[in-house]
C-alpha positions in Angstrom: -36.5 -38.8 -29.0 -34.3 -36.6 -31.1 -36.7 -33.9 -31.2 -36.5 -34.1 -27.9 -32.7 -34.2 -27.2 -32.3 -31.4 -29.7 -34.7 -29.5 -27.3 -33.5 -30.5 -24.2 -29.8 -29.6 -25.6 -31.2 -26.8 -26.7 -32.7 -25.2 -24.0 -29.8 -26.7 -21.5 -27.3 -24.2 -23.8 -29.6 -20.7 -22.7 -29.8 -22.3 -19.4 -26.1 -22.8 -19.3 -25.6 -19.2 -21.0 -28.3 -17.3 -18.3 -25.7 -18.9 -15.7 -22.2 -17.8 -17.5 -23.7 -14.4 -18.3 -24.8 -13.5 -14.9 -21.6 -15.2 -12.8 -19.9 -13.1 -15.7 -21.6 -9.6 -14.8 -21.2 -10.4 -10.9 -17.7 -11.0 -11.0 -17.8 -7.8 -13.4 -19.0 -5.7 -10.7 -16.5 -7.2 -8.2 -13.3 -5.5 -10.4 -14.8 -2.6 -10.9 -15.4 -2.1 -7.5 -12.0 -3.2 -6.4 -10.4 -0.9 -9.5 -12.4 2.3 -7.4 -11.6 1.7 -4.2 -7.9 1.3 -5.5 -8.2 4.5 -7.0 -9.3 6.4 -4.0 -6.1 4.9 -2.2 -4.2 6.3 -4.7 -5.2 9.7 -4.3 -4.9 9.8 -0.5 -1.8 7.9 -1.1 -0.8 10.6 -3.3 -1.6 13.3 -1.3 0.0 12.1 1.9 3.3 11.6 0.1 3.4 15.0 -1.5 2.7 15.9 2.5 5.4 14.1 3.5 8.4 15.1 1.3 6.9 18.3 1.3 7.3 18.2 5.4 10.7 16.4 5.3 12.6 18.1 2.4 15.7 19.5 3.3 15.1 22.9 3.3 11.5 22.8 4.9 13.4 20.8 7.8 15.6 23.9 7.9 13.0 26.2 7.9 11.5 24.5 11.2 14.9 23.7 13.6 15.2 27.9 13.2 12.0 28.5 13.6 10.9 26.0 16.5 14.2 24.8 17.9 16.4 27.3 18.1 20.3 25.8 18.6 18.9 23.2 20.1 19.8 20.9 17.6 22.8 19.0 16.4 23.8 17.6 13.2 25.4 14.0 13.3 27.1 11.6 11.7 25.0 8.5 10.4 28.0 6.6 10.8 27.8 7.2 14.4 24.4 5.6 14.8 24.1 2.6 17.3 21.6 -0.1 18.1 21.3 -0.7 22.3 19.8 -3.7 23.6 18.3 -3.7 26.6 18.4 -7.1 28.8 17.6 -7.1 32.7 21.0 -6.5 33.8 23.0 -5.3 31.0 23.5 -3.0 28.2 24.5 -4.3 24.9 25.5 -1.6 22.3 25.9 -2.8 18.4 26.7 -0.6 15.6 23.7 -0.1 13.0 24.5 -2.0 9.7 23.2 0.3 6.8 21.7 -1.9 3.4 24.0 -0.2 1.1 27.1 -1.7 3.4 
């Protein structure tokens, strides 16, 4: 009886180890896949950010203005920005609130 319980304990431990090992391998594969996806998304983000920074720099915007718009664009004071809420019968105008105010 004692030999049977020791053998069954050893078999249980072997099976339990195999299940744990397979679960760990599956989780490791999922982590690797997610990390690869994150790496690809980071590359895309860096490209888009570089493009945005390049296209929206002040010098670049002034260059586009002179190239495409001639005298159509006018500089405005940022404090003159208003929010317009349109309802069915009226327009409500409010001052825009900036985050750092």
